[in-house]
C-alpha positions as CSV (number, residue, x, y, z in Angstrom):
1,M,102.6,50.5,-176.2
2,D,99.1,51.2,-174.5
3,E,97.4,54.9,-175.2
4,A,97.6,55.0,-171.3
5,V,101.4,54.6,-170.4
6,I,102.0,57.2,-173.3
7,K,99.8,59.8,-171.9
8,E,101.4,59.3,-168.6
9,Q,105.1,60.2,-170.2
10,M,104.0,62.8,-172.2
11,L,102.5,64.2,-168.9
12,S,105.6,63.5,-167.2
13,L,107.5,65.3,-170.0
14,L,105.4,68.4,-169.8
15,K,106.2,68.7,-166.4
16,G,109.5,68.6,-166.3
17,G,111.9,67.1,-163.8
18,N,112.5,64.2,-164.9
19,A,115.9,64.8,-166.8
20,H,115.3,68.3,-167.4
21,M,114.9,71.0,-164.4
22,P,111.2,72.7,-164.2
23,L,111.1,76.2,-165.3
24,E,109.1,77.1,-161.8
25,Q,112.9,75.9,-160.1
26,A,114.7,77.8,-162.8
27,V,112.9,81.1,-161.9
28,A,112.5,81.0,-158.0
29,D,113.6,83.8,-156.5
30,F,114.9,85.7,-159.9
31,P,116.0,89.0,-159.0
32,P,114.0,91.6,-160.7
33,T,116.8,93.8,-161.1
34,E,117.9,91.1,-163.3
35,Y,115.3,90.5,-166.0
36,N,116.9,92.8,-168.5
37,T,120.2,91.9,-168.2
38,K,122.0,90.6,-170.8
39,P,124.9,88.0,-169.7
40,Q,127.9,88.8,-171.8
41,N,128.1,87.3,-175.4
42,V,124.3,87.0,-175.1
43,P,122.2,89.1,-177.6
44,Y,119.1,88.8,-175.3
45,T,118.0,89.2,-171.9
46,F,116.5,86.9,-169.1
47,W,113.1,88.1,-170.0
48,H,113.8,87.8,-173.4
49,L,114.3,84.2,-173.4
50,L,111.4,83.9,-171.2
51,E,109.5,85.3,-173.9
52,H,111.0,83.1,-176.6
53,I,109.9,80.0,-174.9
54,R,106.1,81.5,-174.5
55,I,106.0,82.8,-177.8
56,A,107.4,79.4,-179.6
57,Q,105.1,77.1,-177.1
58,W,101.9,79.3,-178.1
59,D,102.7,79.3,-181.9
60,I,103.1,75.0,-181.6
61,L,99.8,75.2,-179.5
62,E,97.9,77.6,-182.0
63,F,99.0,74.9,-184.5
64,V,98.1,71.9,-183.4
65,S,93.9,73.6,-182.5
66,N,93.8,76.3,-184.7
67,P,93.6,75.6,-188.8
68,D,94.2,79.1,-189.6
69,H,97.2,79.6,-187.4
70,V,99.8,81.4,-189.1
71,S,103.5,81.1,-187.6
72,P,105.6,84.4,-186.9
73,Q,107.8,85.3,-189.0
74,W,111.2,83.0,-188.3
75,P,113.1,83.8,-186.4
76,A,112.2,87.7,-185.4
77,G,108.3,86.7,-184.8
78,Y,109.6,84.5,-182.5
79,W,111.5,86.9,-180.1
80,P,110.5,90.3,-178.2
81,G,112.7,93.4,-179.7
82,V,116.2,93.8,-178.6
83,A,115.1,96.9,-177.0
84,E,113.1,95.2,-175.3
85,T,112.4,95.5,-171.6
86,A,110.2,93.8,-168.8
87,D,108.7,95.0,-165.2
88,Q,107.6,92.8,-162.6
89,E,103.8,92.5,-164.2
90,K,105.5,91.7,-167.9
91,W,107.7,88.7,-166.0
92,E,104.6,87.6,-164.4
93,A,102.6,87.7,-167.6
94,S,105.4,85.5,-169.5
95,L,105.8,82.9,-167.0
96,G,101.7,82.9,-166.5
97,Q,101.1,82.6,-170.2
98,I,104.1,79.7,-170.7
99,K,102.3,77.8,-167.6
100,A,98.9,78.1,-169.2
101,G,100.6,76.9,-172.0
102,M,102.0,73.8,-170.6
103,N,98.3,73.4,-168.8
104,A,96.7,73.8,-172.4
105,F,99.1,71.2,-173.7
106,K,98.3,68.5,-170.6
107,N,94.9,69.0,-171.1
108,M,95.5,67.9,-174.5
109,V,97.2,64.4,-173.6
110,I,94.4,63.9,-171.3
111,N,91.6,65.0,-173.9
112,P,93.1,64.8,-177.3
113,P,90.8,66.2,-179.8
114,F,91.7,63.6,-181.7
115,P,94.1,60.3,-181.2
116,L,97.4,61.4,-180.4
117,T,99.4,59.6,-183.3
118,A,96.9,60.6,-186.0
119,P,97.9,62.9,-188.4
120,I,96.5,66.4,-187.3
121,P,93.9,67.0,-189.7
122,H,95.2,70.1,-191.2
123,A,98.4,69.4,-190.8
124,P,98.3,65.4,-191.6
125,E,102.6,65.6,-191.8
126,H,102.1,65.9,-188.0
127,T,100.8,64.2,-184.7
128,I,99.7,65.8,-181.6
129,F,102.6,63.3,-179.9
130,R,105.5,64.9,-182.0
131,E,104.0,68.3,-181.4
132,I,104.3,67.6,-177.8
133,L,108.0,66.2,-178.1
134,V,108.7,69.1,-179.9
135,V,107.3,71.9,-177.2
136,S,108.8,69.5,-174.3
137,D,112.5,69.6,-176.1
138,H,112.4,73.4,-177.1
139,N,110.9,74.3,-173.8
140,A,114.0,72.1,-172.2
141,Y,116.5,73.6,-174.2
142,H,115.9,76.8,-173.1
143,I,115.3,76.3,-169.4
144,G,118.3,74.9,-169.0
145,E,119.9,77.9,-170.9
146,F,118.7,80.2,-168.8
147,A,119.4,78.0,-165.7
148,I,122.8,77.4,-166.9
149,L,123.1,81.8,-167.6
150,R,122.1,82.4,-164.0
151,G,124.6,80.3,-162.6
152,V,127.1,82.1,-164.9
153,L,126.1,85.4,-163.4
154,N,125.9,83.7,-159.8
155,L,122.2,84.3,-159.4
156,W,121.3,81.2,-157.8
């Protein structure tokens, strides 16, 4: 397959909106009074879910680009503390960092440091192509979860 076609499809996947809801739509007009709400039978809040997306995405980006990166301990390191809460500033910071991370991945597709399907030099069992699929899949899963929980609590 032509590399330009691969890049176009990867950018489309990172953008969202094909087979899954984009983040911007899932969080649009989300009521600030609900940032710290834990839906029934769910051990985390809406903000915790955003932070989980942010942390996992950051970890994958660092894994690809930094040979000295050490991933957080699984699973605790991928979630904020259960008692942590968010105000408007923390909410916006989480969203801003998720968007910045997605832009970094998009830039990596447009201007890869090495071929997208080549082994990552410090992690030869992985490729940029694979890691972008992983981050896109992970984000889509949790953005969908966010949207469903929002619907369950009638927050649309």
